[in-house]
mmCIF file as gemmi writes it, N, C-alpha and C atoms, coordinates in Angstrom:
data_model
loop_
_atom_site.group_PDB
_atom_site.id
_atom_site.type_symbol
_atom_site.label_atom_id
_atom_site.label_alt_id
_atom_site.label_comp_id
_atom_site.label_asym_id
_atom_site.label_entity_id
_atom_site.label_seq_id
_atom_site.pdbx_PDB_ins_code
_atom_site.Cartn_x
_atom_site.Cartn_y
_atom_site.Cartn_z
_atom_site.occupancy
_atom_site.B_iso_or_equiv
_atom_site.pdbx_formal_charge
_atom_site.auth_seq_id
_atom_site.auth_asym_id
_atom_site.pdbx_PDB_model_num
ATOM 1 N N . UNK Axp A 1 ? 120.989 130.842 106.137 1 0 ? 1 A 1
ATOM 2 C CA . UNK Axp A 1 ? 120.457 129.733 106.916 1 0 ? 1 A 1
ATOM 3 C C . UNK Axp A 1 ? 118.963 129.61 106.643 1 0 ? 1 A 1
ATOM 4 N N . UNK Axp A 2 ? 118.48 128.412 106.724 1 0 ? 2 A 1
ATOM 5 C CA . UNK Axp A 2 ? 117.068 128.133 106.52 1 0 ? 2 A 1
ATOM 6 C C . UNK Axp A 2 ? 116.54 127.514 107.801 1 0 ? 2 A 1
ATOM 7 N N . UNK Axp A 3 ? 115.446 128.062 108.29 1 0 ? 3 A 1
ATOM 8 C CA . UNK Axp A 3 ? 114.899 127.54 109.542 1 0 ? 3 A 1
ATOM 9 C C . UNK Axp A 3 ? 113.595 126.795 109.266 1 0 ? 3 A 1
ATOM 10 N N . UNK Axp A 4 ? 113.509 125.528 109.699 1 0 ? 4 A 1
ATOM 11 C CA . UNK Axp A 4 ? 112.272 124.775 109.464 1 0 ? 4 A 1
ATOM 12 C C . UNK Axp A 4 ? 111.185 125.185 110.447 1 0 ? 4 A 1
ATOM 13 N N . UNK Axp A 5 ? 109.972 125.13 109.966 1 0 ? 5 A 1
ATOM 14 C CA . UNK Axp A 5 ? 108.836 125.34 110.846 1 0 ? 5 A 1
ATOM 15 C C . UNK Axp A 5 ? 108.177 123.981 111.027 1 0 ? 5 A 1
ATOM 16 N N . UNK Axp A 6 ? 108.268 123.372 112.209 1 0 ? 6 A 1
ATOM 17 C CA . UNK Axp A 6 ? 107.837 121.988 112.391 1 0 ? 6 A 1
ATOM 18 C C . UNK Axp A 6 ? 106.348 121.753 112.189 1 0 ? 6 A 1
ATOM 19 N N . UNK Axp A 7 ? 105.54 122.735 112.43 1 0 ? 7 A 1
ATOM 20 C CA . UNK Axp A 7 ? 104.109 122.487 112.337 1 0 ? 7 A 1
ATOM 21 C C . UNK Axp A 7 ? 103.608 122.421 110.902 1 0 ? 7 A 1
ATOM 22 N N . UNK Axp A 8 ? 104.327 123.018 109.959 1 0 ? 8 A 1
ATOM 23 C CA . UNK Axp A 8 ? 103.822 123.043 108.595 1 0 ? 8 A 1
ATOM 24 C C . UNK Axp A 8 ? 104.644 122.233 107.62 1 0 ? 8 A 1
ATOM 25 N N . UNK Axp A 9 ? 105.873 121.871 107.981 1 0 ? 9 A 1
ATOM 26 C CA . UNK Axp A 9 ? 106.717 121.146 107.047 1 0 ? 9 A 1
ATOM 27 C C . UNK Axp A 9 ? 107.328 122.051 105.998 1 0 ? 9 A 1
ATOM 28 N N . UNK Axp A 10 ? 107.242 123.365 106.171 1 0 ? 10 A 1
ATOM 29 C CA . UNK Axp A 10 ? 107.809 124.332 105.245 1 0 ? 10 A 1
ATOM 30 C C . UNK Axp A 10 ? 109.045 124.964 105.872 1 0 ? 10 A 1
ATOM 31 N N . UNK Axp A 11 ? 109.851 125.559 105.022 1 0 ? 11 A 1
ATOM 32 C CA . UNK Axp A 11 ? 111.008 126.307 105.501 1 0 ? 11 A 1
ATOM 33 C C . UNK Axp A 11 ? 110.874 127.752 105.048 1 0 ? 11 A 1
ATOM 34 N N . UNK Axp A 12 ? 111.287 128.658 105.881 1 0 ? 12 A 1
ATOM 35 C CA . UNK Axp A 12 ? 111.266 130.06 105.48 1 0 ? 12 A 1
ATOM 36 C C . UNK Axp A 12 ? 112.705 130.555 105.406 1 0 ? 12 A 1
ATOM 37 N N . UNK Axp A 13 ? 112.967 131.396 104.436 1 0 ? 13 A 1
ATOM 38 C CA . UNK Axp A 13 ? 114.311 131.943 104.273 1 0 ? 13 A 1
ATOM 39 C C . UNK Axp A 13 ? 114.423 133.242 105.045 1 0 ? 13 A 1
ATOM 40 N N . UNK Axp A 14 ? 115.631 133.564 105.555 1 0 ? 14 A 1
ATOM 41 C CA . UNK Axp A 14 ? 115.759 134.796 106.335 1 0 ? 14 A 1
ATOM 42 C C . UNK Axp A 14 ? 115.616 136.052 105.475 1 0 ? 14 A 1
ATOM 43 N N . UNK Axp A 15 ? 115.927 135.984 104.171 1 0 ? 15 A 1
ATOM 44 C CA . UNK Axp A 15 ? 115.805 137.165 103.317 1 0 ? 15 A 1
ATOM 45 C C . UNK Axp A 15 ? 114.349 137.47 102.998 1 0 ? 15 A 1
ATOM 46 N N . UNK Axp A 16 ? 113.545 136.467 102.821 1 0 ? 16 A 1
ATOM 47 C CA . UNK Axp A 16 ? 112.113 136.632 102.574 1 0 ? 16 A 1
ATOM 48 C C . UNK Axp A 16 ? 111.367 135.919 103.683 1 0 ? 16 A 1
ATOM 49 N N . UNK Axp A 17 ? 111.187 136.575 104.797 1 0 ? 17 A 1
ATOM 50 C CA . UNK Axp A 17 ? 110.566 135.935 105.95 1 0 ? 17 A 1
ATOM 51 C C . UNK Axp A 17 ? 109.128 135.522 105.659 1 0 ? 17 A 1
ATOM 52 N N . UNK Axp A 18 ? 108.43 136.195 104.759 1 0 ? 18 A 1
ATOM 53 C CA . UNK Axp A 18 ? 107.051 135.857 104.451 1 0 ? 18 A 1
ATOM 54 C C . UNK Axp A 18 ? 106.92 134.73 103.449 1 0 ? 18 A 1
ATOM 55 N N . UNK Axp A 19 ? 107.95 134.5 102.635 1 0 ? 19 A 1
ATOM 56 C CA . UNK Axp A 19 ? 107.895 133.455 101.613 1 0 ? 19 A 1
ATOM 57 C C . UNK Axp A 19 ? 108.254 132.105 102.244 1 0 ? 19 A 1
ATOM 58 N N . UNK Axp A 20 ? 107.582 131.071 101.799 1 0 ? 20 A 1
ATOM 59 C CA . UNK Axp A 20 ? 107.853 129.72 102.304 1 0 ? 20 A 1
ATOM 60 C C . UNK Axp A 20 ? 108.192 128.812 101.137 1 0 ? 20 A 1
ATOM 61 N N . UNK Axp A 21 ? 109.178 127.968 101.361 1 0 ? 21 A 1
ATOM 62 C CA . UNK Axp A 21 ? 109.615 127.022 100.345 1 0 ? 21 A 1
ATOM 63 C C . UNK Axp A 21 ? 109.288 125.629 100.856 1 0 ? 21 A 1
ATOM 64 N N . UNK Axp A 22 ? 108.684 124.819 100.017 1 0 ? 22 A 1
ATOM 65 C CA . UNK Axp A 22 ? 108.304 123.458 100.409 1 0 ? 22 A 1
ATOM 66 C C . UNK Axp A 22 ? 109.545 122.58 100.468 1 0 ? 22 A 1
ATOM 67 N N . UNK Axp A 23 ? 109.735 121.884 101.589 1 0 ? 23 A 1
ATOM 68 C CA . UNK Axp A 23 ? 110.843 120.957 101.742 1 0 ? 23 A 1
ATOM 69 C C . UNK Axp A 23 ? 110.396 119.6 101.197 1 0 ? 23 A 1
ATOM 70 N N . UNK Axp A 24 ? 111.037 119.073 100.157 1 0 ? 24 A 1
ATOM 71 C CA . UNK Axp A 24 ? 110.579 117.817 99.561 1 0 ? 24 A 1
ATOM 72 C C . UNK Axp A 24 ? 110.801 116.608 100.461 1 0 ? 24 A 1
ATOM 73 N N . UNK Axp A 25 ? 111.652 116.702 101.471 1 0 ? 25 A 1
ATOM 74 C CA . UNK Axp A 25 ? 111.928 115.55 102.326 1 0 ? 25 A 1
ATOM 75 C C . UNK Axp A 25 ? 111.009 115.457 103.528 1 0 ? 25 A 1
ATOM 76 N N . UNK Axp A 26 ? 110.132 116.422 103.729 1 0 ? 26 A 1
ATOM 77 C CA . UNK Axp A 26 ? 109.213 116.388 104.859 1 0 ? 26 A 1
ATOM 78 C C . UNK Axp A 26 ? 107.946 115.678 104.411 1 0 ? 26 A 1
ATOM 79 N N . UNK Axp A 27 ? 107.466 114.759 105.219 1 0 ? 27 A 1
ATOM 80 C CA . UNK Axp A 27 ? 106.238 114.051 104.885 1 0 ? 27 A 1
ATOM 81 C C . UNK Axp A 27 ? 106.467 112.556 104.781 1 0 ? 27 A 1
ATOM 82 N N . UNK Axp A 28 ? 105.633 111.894 104.003 1 0 ? 28 A 1
ATOM 83 C CA . UNK Axp A 28 ? 105.7 110.444 103.868 1 0 ? 28 A 1
ATOM 84 C C . UNK Axp A 28 ? 106.996 110.028 103.185 1 0 ? 28 A 1
ATOM 85 N N . UNK Axp A 29 ? 107.487 108.86 103.562 1 0 ? 29 A 1
ATOM 86 C CA . UNK Axp A 29 ? 108.738 108.379 102.992 1 0 ? 29 A 1
ATOM 87 C C . UNK Axp A 29 ? 108.555 107.853 101.578 1 0 ? 29 A 1
ATOM 88 N N . UNK Axp A 30 ? 107.461 107.217 101.292 1 0 ? 30 A 1
ATOM 89 C CA . UNK Axp A 30 ? 107.205 106.681 99.961 1 0 ? 30 A 1
ATOM 90 C C . UNK Axp A 30 ? 105.714 106.774 99.677 1 0 ? 30 A 1
ATOM 91 N N . UNK Axp A 31 ? 105.324 106.335 98.479 1 0 ? 31 A 1
ATOM 92 C CA . UNK Axp A 31 ? 103.91 106.393 98.112 1 0 ? 31 A 1
ATOM 93 C C . UNK Axp A 31 ? 103.073 105.521 99.034 1 0 ? 31 A 1
ATOM 94 N N . UNK Axp A 32 ? 101.82 105.867 99.121 1 0 ? 32 A 1
ATOM 95 C CA . UNK Axp A 32 ? 100.895 105.005 99.85 1 0 ? 32 A 1
ATOM 96 C C . UNK Axp A 32 ? 100.79 103.676 99.11 1 0 ? 32 A 1
ATOM 97 N N . UNK Axp A 33 ? 100.531 102.602 99.835 1 0 ? 33 A 1
ATOM 98 C CA . UNK Axp A 33 ? 100.551 101.265 99.238 1 0 ? 33 A 1
ATOM 99 C C . UNK Axp A 33 ? 99.542 101.127 98.099 1 0 ? 33 A 1
ATOM 100 N N . UNK Axp A 34 ? 98.369 101.713 98.241 1 0 ? 34 A 1
ATOM 101 C CA . UNK Axp A 34 ? 97.349 101.556 97.205 1 0 ? 34 A 1
ATOM 102 C C . UNK Axp A 34 ? 97.669 102.346 95.928 1 0 ? 34 A 1
ATOM 103 N N . UNK Axp A 35 ? 98.693 103.182 95.948 1 0 ? 35 A 1
ATOM 104 C CA . UNK Axp A 35 ? 99.079 103.946 94.762 1 0 ? 35 A 1
ATOM 105 C C . UNK Axp A 35 ? 100.187 103.267 93.967 1 0 ? 35 A 1
ATOM 106 N N . UNK Axp A 36 ? 100.629 102.1 94.39 1 0 ? 36 A 1
ATOM 107 C CA . UNK Axp A 36 ? 101.742 101.439 93.719 1 0 ? 36 A 1
ATOM 108 C C . UNK Axp A 36 ? 101.251 100.306 92.833 1 0 ? 36 A 1
ATOM 109 N N . UNK Axp A 37 ? 102.031 100.011 91.791 1 0 ? 37 A 1
ATOM 110 C CA . UNK Axp A 37 ? 101.653 98.93 90.883 1 0 ? 37 A 1
ATOM 111 C C . UNK Axp A 37 ? 101.832 97.572 91.535 1 0 ? 37 A 1
ATOM 112 N N . UNK Axp A 38 ? 102.817 97.426 92.441 1 0 ? 38 A 1
ATOM 113 C CA . UNK Axp A 38 ? 103.006 96.108 93.04 1 0 ? 38 A 1
ATOM 114 C C . UNK Axp A 38 ? 101.821 95.711 93.923 1 0 ? 38 A 1
ATOM 115 N N . UNK Axp A 39 ? 101.096 96.68 94.456 1 0 ? 39 A 1
ATOM 116 C CA . UNK Axp A 39 ? 99.901 96.356 95.24 1 0 ? 39 A 1
ATOM 117 C C . UNK Axp A 39 ? 98.843 95.726 94.346 1 0 ? 39 A 1
ATOM 118 N N . UNK Axp A 40 ? 98.614 96.316 93.179 1 0 ? 40 A 1
ATOM 119 C CA . UNK Axp A 40 ? 97.601 95.786 92.279 1 0 ? 40 A 1
ATOM 120 C C . UNK Axp A 40 ? 98.039 94.451 91.688 1 0 ? 40 A 1
ATOM 121 N N . UNK Axp A 41 ? 99.314 94.303 91.395 1 0 ? 41 A 1
ATOM 122 C CA . UNK Axp A 41 ? 99.816 93.02 90.909 1 0 ? 41 A 1
ATOM 123 C C . UNK Axp A 41 ? 99.648 91.957 91.99 1 0 ? 41 A 1
ATOM 124 N N . UNK Axp A 42 ? 99.945 92.303 93.243 1 0 ? 42 A 1
ATOM 125 C CA . UNK Axp A 42 ? 99.755 91.376 94.355 1 0 ? 42 A 1
ATOM 126 C C . UNK Axp A 42 ? 98.299 90.922 94.442 1 0 ? 42 A 1
ATOM 127 N N . UNK Axp A 43 ? 97.364 91.861 94.379 1 0 ? 43 A 1
ATOM 128 C CA . UNK Axp A 43 ? 95.945 91.492 94.463 1 0 ? 43 A 1
ATOM 129 C C . UNK Axp A 43 ? 95.52 90.592 93.304 1 0 ? 43 A 1
ATOM 130 N N . UNK Axp A 44 ? 95.949 90.933 92.093 1 0 ? 44 A 1
ATOM 131 C CA . UNK Axp A 44 ? 95.565 90.15 90.909 1 0 ? 44 A 1
ATOM 132 C C . UNK Axp A 44 ? 96.125 88.736 91 1 0 ? 44 A 1
ATOM 133 N N . UNK Axp A 45 ? 97.399 88.619 91.37 1 0 ? 45 A 1
ATOM 134 C CA . UNK Axp A 45 ? 98.015 87.294 91.453 1 0 ? 45 A 1
ATOM 135 C C . UNK Axp A 45 ? 97.383 86.468 92.573 1 0 ? 45 A 1
ATOM 136 N N . UNK Axp A 46 ? 97.054 87.09 93.689 1 0 ? 46 A 1
ATOM 137 C CA . UNK Axp A 46 ? 96.407 86.362 94.786 1 0 ? 46 A 1
ATOM 138 C C . UNK Axp A 46 ? 95.034 85.845 94.353 1 0 ? 46 A 1
ATOM 139 N N . UNK Axp A 47 ? 94.275 86.673 93.678 1 0 ? 47 A 1
ATOM 140 C CA . UNK Axp A 47 ? 92.947 86.252 93.207 1 0 ? 47 A 1
ATOM 141 C C . UNK Axp A 47 ? 93.075 85.159 92.157 1 0 ? 47 A 1
ATOM 142 N N . UNK Axp A 48 ? 94.019 85.304 91.231 1 0 ? 48 A 1
ATOM 143 C CA . UNK Axp A 48 ? 94.21 84.28 90.205 1 0 ? 48 A 1
ATOM 144 C C . UNK Axp A 48 ? 94.703 82.967 90.805 1 0 ? 48 A 1
ATOM 145 N N . UNK Axp A 49 ? 95.475 83.026 91.867 1 0 ? 49 A 1
ATOM 146 C CA . UNK Axp A 49 ? 95.926 81.806 92.54 1 0 ? 49 A 1
ATOM 147 C C . UNK Axp A 49 ? 94.744 81.06 93.135 1 0 ? 49 A 1
ATOM 148 N N . UNK Axp A 50 ? 93.839 81.791 93.78 1 0 ? 50 A 1
ATOM 149 C CA . UNK Axp A 50 ? 92.652 81.146 94.338 1 0 ? 50 A 1
ATOM 150 C C . UNK Axp A 50 ? 91.739 80.58 93.25 1 0 ? 50 A 1
ATOM 151 N N . UNK Axp A 51 ? 91.597 81.295 92.153 1 0 ? 51 A 1
ATOM 152 C CA . UNK Axp A 51 ? 90.774 80.807 91.043 1 0 ? 51 A 1
ATOM 153 C C . UNK Axp A 51 ? 91.401 79.553 90.441 1 0 ? 51 A 1
ATOM 154 N N . UNK Axp A 52 ? 92.72 79.545 90.285 1 0 ? 52 A 1
ATOM 155 C CA . UNK Axp A 52 ? 93.396 78.369 89.726 1 0 ? 52 A 1
ATOM 156 C C . UNK Axp A 52 ? 93.216 77.156 90.625 1 0 ? 52 A 1
ATOM 157 N N . UNK Axp A 53 ? 93.3 77.365 91.949 1 0 ? 53 A 1
ATOM 158 C CA . UNK Axp A 53 ? 93.122 76.222 92.844 1 0 ? 53 A 1
ATOM 159 C C . UNK Axp A 53 ? 91.685 75.709 92.811 1 0 ? 53 A 1
ATOM 160 N N . UNK Axp A 54 ? 90.75 76.571 92.49 1 0 ? 54 A 1
ATOM 161 C CA . UNK Axp A 54 ? 89.36 76.154 92.385 1 0 ? 54 A 1
ATOM 162 C C . UNK Axp A 54 ? 89.108 75.394 91.086 1 0 ? 54 A 1
ATOM 163 N N . UNK Axp A 55 ? 89.774 75.811 90 1 0 ? 55 A 1
ATOM 164 C CA . UNK Axp A 55 ? 89.522 75.222 88.688 1 0 ? 55 A 1
ATOM 165 C C . UNK Axp A 55 ? 90.276 73.911 88.462 1 0 ? 55 A 1
ATOM 166 N N . UNK Axp A 56 ? 91.459 73.775 89.036 1 0 ? 56 A 1
ATOM 167 C CA . UNK Axp A 56 ? 92.24 72.55 88.845 1 0 ? 56 A 1
ATOM 168 C C . UNK Axp A 56 ? 91.646 71.486 89.759 1 0 ? 56 A 1
ATOM 169 N N . UNK Axp A 57 ? 91.215 70.402 89.155 1 0 ? 57 A 1
ATOM 170 C CA . UNK Axp A 57 ? 90.481 69.393 89.9 1 0 ? 57 A 1
ATOM 171 C C . UNK Axp A 57 ? 91.116 68.026 89.67 1 0 ? 57 A 1
ATOM 172 N N . UNK Axp A 58 ? 90.565 67.037 90.295 1 0 ? 58 A 1
ATOM 173 C CA . UNK Axp A 58 ? 91.054 65.674 90.104 1 0 ? 58 A 1
ATOM 174 C C . UNK Axp A 58 ? 90.67 65.193 88.712 1 0 ? 58 A 1
ATOM 175 N N . UNK Axp A 59 ? 91.473 64.279 88.19 1 0 ? 59 A 1
ATOM 176 C CA . UNK Axp A 59 ? 91.155 63.748 86.864 1 0 ? 59 A 1
ATOM 177 C C . UNK Axp A 59 ? 91.58 62.291 86.782 1 0 ? 59 A 1
ATOM 178 N N . UNK Axp A 60 ? 90.694 61.446 86.398 1 0 ? 60 A 1
ATOM 179 C CA . UNK Axp A 60 ? 90.941 60.031 86.104 1 0 ? 60 A 1
ATOM 180 C C . UNK Axp A 60 ? 91.804 59.345 87.157 1 0 ? 60 A 1
ATOM 181 N N . UNK Axp A 61 ? 91.378 59.39 88.377 1 0 ? 61 A 1
ATOM 182 C CA . UNK Axp A 61 ? 92.059 58.673 89.434 1 0 ? 61 A 1
ATOM 183 C C . UNK Axp A 61 ? 93.261 59.374 90.027 1 0 ? 61 A 1
ATOM 184 N N . UNK Axp A 62 ? 93.583 60.56 89.574 1 0 ? 62 A 1
ATOM 185 C CA . UNK Axp A 62 ? 94.702 61.309 90.142 1 0 ? 62 A 1
ATOM 186 C C . UNK Axp A 62 ? 94.192 62.214 91.258 1 0 ? 62 A 1
ATOM 187 N N . UNK Axp A 63 ? 95.057 62.496 92.178 1 0 ? 63 A 1
ATOM 188 C CA . UNK Axp A 63 ? 94.688 63.391 93.27 1 0 ? 63 A 1
ATOM 189 C C . UNK Axp A 63 ? 94.561 64.826 92.774 1 0 ? 63 A 1
ATOM 190 N N . UNK Axp A 64 ? 93.956 65.637 93.608 1 0 ? 64 A 1
ATOM 191 C CA . UNK Axp A 64 ? 93.852 67.069 93.318 1 0 ? 64 A 1
ATOM 192 C C . UNK Axp A 64 ? 95.255 67.665 93.367 1 0 ? 64 A 1
ATOM 193 N N . UNK Axp A 65 ? 95.72 68.239 92.253 1 0 ? 65 A 1
ATOM 194 C CA . UNK Axp A 65 ? 97.087 68.734 92.165 1 0 ? 65 A 1
ATOM 195 C C . UNK Axp A 65 ? 97.294 70.065 92.881 1 0 ? 65 A 1
ATOM 196 N N . UNK Axp A 66 ? 96.283 70.881 92.905 1 0 ? 66 A 1
ATOM 197 C CA . UNK Axp A 66 ? 96.435 72.233 93.451 1 0 ? 66 A 1
ATOM 198 C C . UNK Axp A 66 ? 95.307 72.497 94.435 1 0 ? 66 A 1
ATOM 199 N N . UNK Axp A 67 ? 95.454 71.957 95.636 1 0 ? 67 A 1
ATOM 200 C CA . UNK Axp A 67 ? 94.423 72.084 96.654 1 0 ? 67 A 1
ATOM 201 C C . UNK Axp A 67 ? 94.427 73.497 97.24 1 0 ? 67 A 1
ATOM 202 N N . UNK Axp A 68 ? 93.388 73.776 98.005 1 0 ? 68 A 1
ATOM 203 C CA . UNK Axp A 68 ? 93.221 75.09 98.609 1 0 ? 68 A 1
ATOM 204 C C . UNK Axp A 68 ? 94.322 75.444 99.592 1 0 ? 68 A 1
ATOM 205 N N . UNK Axp A 69 ? 94.79 74.458 100.374 1 0 ? 69 A 1
ATOM 206 C CA . UNK Axp A 69 ? 95.837 74.763 101.356 1 0 ? 69 A 1
ATOM 207 C C . UNK Axp A 69 ? 97.148 75.143 100.681 1 0 ? 69 A 1
ATOM 208 N N . UNK Axp A 70 ? 97.415 74.532 99.531 1 0 ? 70 A 1
ATOM 209 C CA . UNK Axp A 70 ? 98.62 74.911 98.786 1 0 ? 70 A 1
ATOM 210 C C . UNK Axp A 70 ? 98.466 76.316 98.201 1 0 ? 70 A 1
ATOM 211 N N . UNK Axp A 71 ? 97.262 76.65 97.737 1 0 ? 71 A 1
ATOM 212 C CA . UNK Axp A 71 ? 97.009 77.987 97.197 1 0 ? 71 A 1
ATOM 213 C C . UNK Axp A 71 ? 97.199 79.048 98.28 1 0 ? 71 A 1
ATOM 214 N N . UNK Axp A 72 ? 96.676 78.785 99.475 1 0 ? 72 A 1
ATOM 215 C CA . UNK Axp A 72 ? 96.832 79.752 100.563 1 0 ? 72 A 1
ATOM 216 C C . UNK Axp A 72 ? 98.294 79.87 100.994 1 0 ? 72 A 1
ATOM 217 N N . UNK Axp A 73 ? 99.036 78.773 100.915 1 0 ? 73 A 1
ATOM 218 C CA . UNK Axp A 73 ? 100.468 78.832 101.217 1 0 ? 73 A 1
ATOM 219 C C . UNK Axp A 73 ? 101.173 79.761 100.232 1 0 ? 73 A 1
ATOM 220 N N . UNK Axp A 74 ? 100.834 79.65 98.951 1 0 ? 74 A 1
ATOM 221 C CA . UNK Axp A 74 ? 101.438 80.542 97.952 1 0 ? 74 A 1
ATOM 222 C C . UNK Axp A 74 ? 101.038 81.993 98.171 1 0 ? 74 A 1
ATOM 223 N N . UNK Axp A 75 ? 99.818 82.224 98.625 1 0 ? 75 A 1
ATOM 224 C CA . UNK Axp A 75 ? 99.389 83.59 98.907 1 0 ? 75 A 1
ATOM 225 C C . UNK Axp A 75 ? 100.153 84.153 100.102 1 0 ? 75 A 1
ATOM 226 N N . UNK Axp A 76 ? 100.428 83.308 101.089 1 0 ? 76 A 1
ATOM 227 C CA . UNK Axp A 76 ? 101.252 83.753 102.218 1 0 ? 76 A 1
ATOM 228 C C . UNK Axp A 76 ? 102.65 84.125 101.737 1 0 ? 76 A 1
ATOM 229 N N . UNK Axp A 77 ? 103.225 83.316 100.848 1 0 ? 77 A 1
ATOM 230 C CA . UNK Axp A 77 ? 104.543 83.654 100.294 1 0 ? 77 A 1
ATOM 231 C C . UNK Axp A 77 ? 104.497 84.955 99.497 1 0 ? 77 A 1
ATOM 232 N N . UNK Axp A 78 ? 103.435 85.149 98.728 1 0 ? 78 A 1
ATOM 233 C CA . UNK Axp A 78 ? 103.262 86.404 97.994 1 0 ? 78 A 1
ATOM 234 C C . UNK Axp A 78 ? 103.171 87.587 98.951 1 0 ? 78 A 1
ATOM 235 N N . UNK Axp A 79 ? 102.443 87.421 100.039 1 0 ? 79 A 1
ATOM 236 C CA . UNK Axp A 79 ? 102.287 88.489 101.022 1 0 ? 79 A 1
ATOM 237 C C . UNK Axp A 79 ? 103.62 88.837 101.664 1 0 ? 79 A 1
ATOM 238 N N . UNK Axp A 80 ? 104.414 87.834 102.003 1 0 ? 80 A 1
ATOM 239 C CA . UNK Axp A 80 ? 105.733 88.087 102.581 1 0 ? 80 A 1
ATOM 240 C C . UNK Axp A 80 ? 106.601 88.855 101.592 1 0 ? 80 A 1
ATOM 241 N N . UNK Axp A 81 ? 106.577 88.444 100.331 1 0 ? 81 A 1
ATOM 242 C CA . UNK Axp A 81 ? 107.344 89.152 99.305 1 0 ? 81 A 1
ATOM 243 C C . UNK Axp A 81 ? 106.884 90.591 99.131 1 0 ? 81 A 1
ATOM 244 N N . UNK Axp A 82 ? 105.568 90.796 99.153 1 0 ? 82 A 1
ATOM 245 C CA . UNK Axp A 82 ? 105.035 92.151 99.015 1 0 ? 82 A 1
ATOM 246 C C . UNK Axp A 82 ? 105.438 93.021 100.202 1 0 ? 82 A 1
ATOM 247 N N . UNK Axp A 83 ? 105.342 92.475 101.409 1 0 ? 83 A 1
ATOM 248 C CA . UNK Axp A 83 ? 105.712 93.254 102.591 1 0 ? 83 A 1
ATOM 249 C C . UNK Axp A 83 ? 107.204 93.576 102.595 1 0 ? 83 A 1
ATOM 250 N N . UNK Axp A 84 ? 108.028 92.642 102.149 1 0 ? 84 A 1
ATOM 251 C CA . UNK Axp A 84 ? 109.463 92.924 102.038 1 0 ? 84 A 1
ATOM 252 C C . UNK Axp A 84 ? 109.737 94.019 101.009 1 0 ? 84 A 1
ATOM 253 N N . UNK Axp A 85 ? 109.024 93.983 99.886 1 0 ? 85 A 1
ATOM 254 C CA . UNK Axp A 85 ? 109.251 95.009 98.868 1 0 ? 85 A 1
ATOM 255 C C . UNK Axp A 85 ? 108.82 96.387 99.363 1 0 ? 85 A 1
ATOM 256 N N . UNK Axp A 86 ? 107.726 96.448 100.132 1 0 ? 86 A 1
ATOM 257 C CA . UNK Axp A 86 ? 107.307 97.733 100.708 1 0 ? 86 A 1
ATOM 258 C C . UNK Axp A 86 ? 108.307 98.226 101.737 1 0 ? 86 A 1
ATOM 259 N N . UNK Axp A 87 ? 108.842 97.308 102.513 1 0 ? 87 A 1
ATOM 260 C CA . UNK Axp A 87 ? 109.85 97.69 103.496 1 0 ? 87 A 1
ATOM 261 C C . UNK Axp A 87 ? 111.105 98.217 102.84 1 0 ? 87 A 1
ATOM 262 N N . UNK Axp A 88 ? 111.521 97.586 101.749 1 0 ? 88 A 1
ATOM 263 C CA . UNK Axp A 88 ? 112.699 98.067 101.02 1 0 ? 88 A 1
ATOM 264 C C . UNK Axp A 88 ? 112.43 99.419 100.373 1 0 ? 88 A 1
ATOM 265 N N . UNK Axp A 89 ? 111.213 99.614 99.878 1 0 ? 89 A 1
ATOM 266 C CA . UNK Axp A 89 ? 110.871 100.901 99.262 1 0 ? 89 A 1
ATOM 267 C C . UNK Axp A 89 ? 110.911 102.017 100.296 1 0 ? 89 A 1
ATOM 268 N N . UNK Axp A 90 ? 110.446 101.735 101.498 1 0 ? 90 A 1
ATOM 269 C CA . UNK Axp A 90 ? 110.449 102.759 102.534 1 0 ? 90 A 1
ATOM 270 C C . UNK Axp A 90 ? 111.837 102.99 103.11 1 0 ? 90 A 1
ATOM 271 N N . UNK Axp A 91 ? 112.68 101.966 103.138 1 0 ? 91 A 1
ATOM 272 C CA . UNK Axp A 91 ? 114.012 102.133 103.706 1 0 ? 91 A 1
ATOM 273 C C . UNK Axp A 91 ? 114.957 102.846 102.746 1 0 ? 91 A 1
ATOM 274 N N . UNK Axp A 92 ? 114.591 102.967 101.5 1 0 ? 92 A 1
ATOM 275 C CA . UNK Axp A 92 ? 115.446 103.607 100.513 1 0 ? 92 A 1
ATOM 276 C C . UNK Axp A 92 ? 115.498 105.13 100.636 1 0 ? 92 A 1
ATOM 277 N N . UNK Axp A 93 ? 114.541 105.72 101.304 1 0 ? 93 A 1
ATOM 278 C CA . UNK Axp A 93 ? 114.481 107.174 101.445 1 0 ? 93 A 1
ATOM 279 C C . UNK Axp A 93 ? 114.958 107.578 102.809 1 0 ? 93 A 1
ATOM 280 N N . UNK Axp A 94 ? 115.671 108.693 102.867 1 0 ? 94 A 1
ATOM 281 C CA . UNK Axp A 94 ? 116.115 109.217 104.161 1 0 ? 94 A 1
ATOM 282 C C . UNK Axp A 94 ? 115.003 110.035 104.78 1 0 ? 94 A 1
ATOM 283 N N . UNK Axp A 95 ? 114.965 110.041 106.079 1 0 ? 95 A 1
ATOM 284 C CA . UNK Axp A 95 ? 114.033 110.92 106.789 1 0 ? 95 A 1
ATOM 285 C C . UNK Axp A 95 ? 114.555 112.341 106.715 1 0 ? 95 A 1
ATOM 286 N N . UNK Axp A 96 ? 113.733 113.326 107.011 1 0 ? 96 A 1
ATOM 287 C CA . UNK Axp A 96 ? 114.111 114.723 106.842 1 0 ? 96 A 1
ATOM 288 C C . UNK Axp A 96 ? 115.238 115.147 107.761 1 0 ? 96 A 1
ATOM 289 N N . UNK Axp A 97 ? 115.448 114.47 108.874 1 0 ? 97 A 1
ATOM 290 C CA . UNK Axp A 97 ? 116.491 114.869 109.809 1 0 ? 97 A 1
ATOM 291 C C . UNK Axp A 97 ? 117.844 114.21 109.56 1 0 ? 97 A 1
ATOM 292 N N . UNK Axp A 98 ? 117.977 113.427 108.49 1 0 ? 98 A 1
ATOM 293 C CA . UNK Axp A 98 ? 119.207 112.652 108.245 1 0 ? 98 A 1
ATOM 294 C C . UNK Axp A 98 ? 120.235 113.391 107.392 1 0 ? 98 A 1
ATOM 295 N N . UNK Axp A 99 ? 120.118 114.639 107.198 1 0 ? 99 A 1
ATOM 296 C CA . UNK Axp A 99 ? 121.034 115.348 106.301 1 0 ? 99 A 1
ATOM 297 C C . UNK Axp A 99 ? 122.311 115.516 106.939 1 0 ? 99 A 1
């Protein structure tokens, strides 16, 4: 039998009471958001969306095709997609007590 020690997140075996084995399921469920590639892709695409809305302008009697409010709407959609992807990433791992 292996008994968990709640304060440290380690388990000790009864044969080697002094030795501790790291339980891989104790701790954070997934990587921190700033350590993932989708976070950096989200930031880059959001910044490029704002730059595109700034650069696309009216031309020869036509209206502005990509106004700021449309750019912010797309950033909101990007944010929703990013938050859903983070939620799915976190829901894919079991917590340590689910064995």
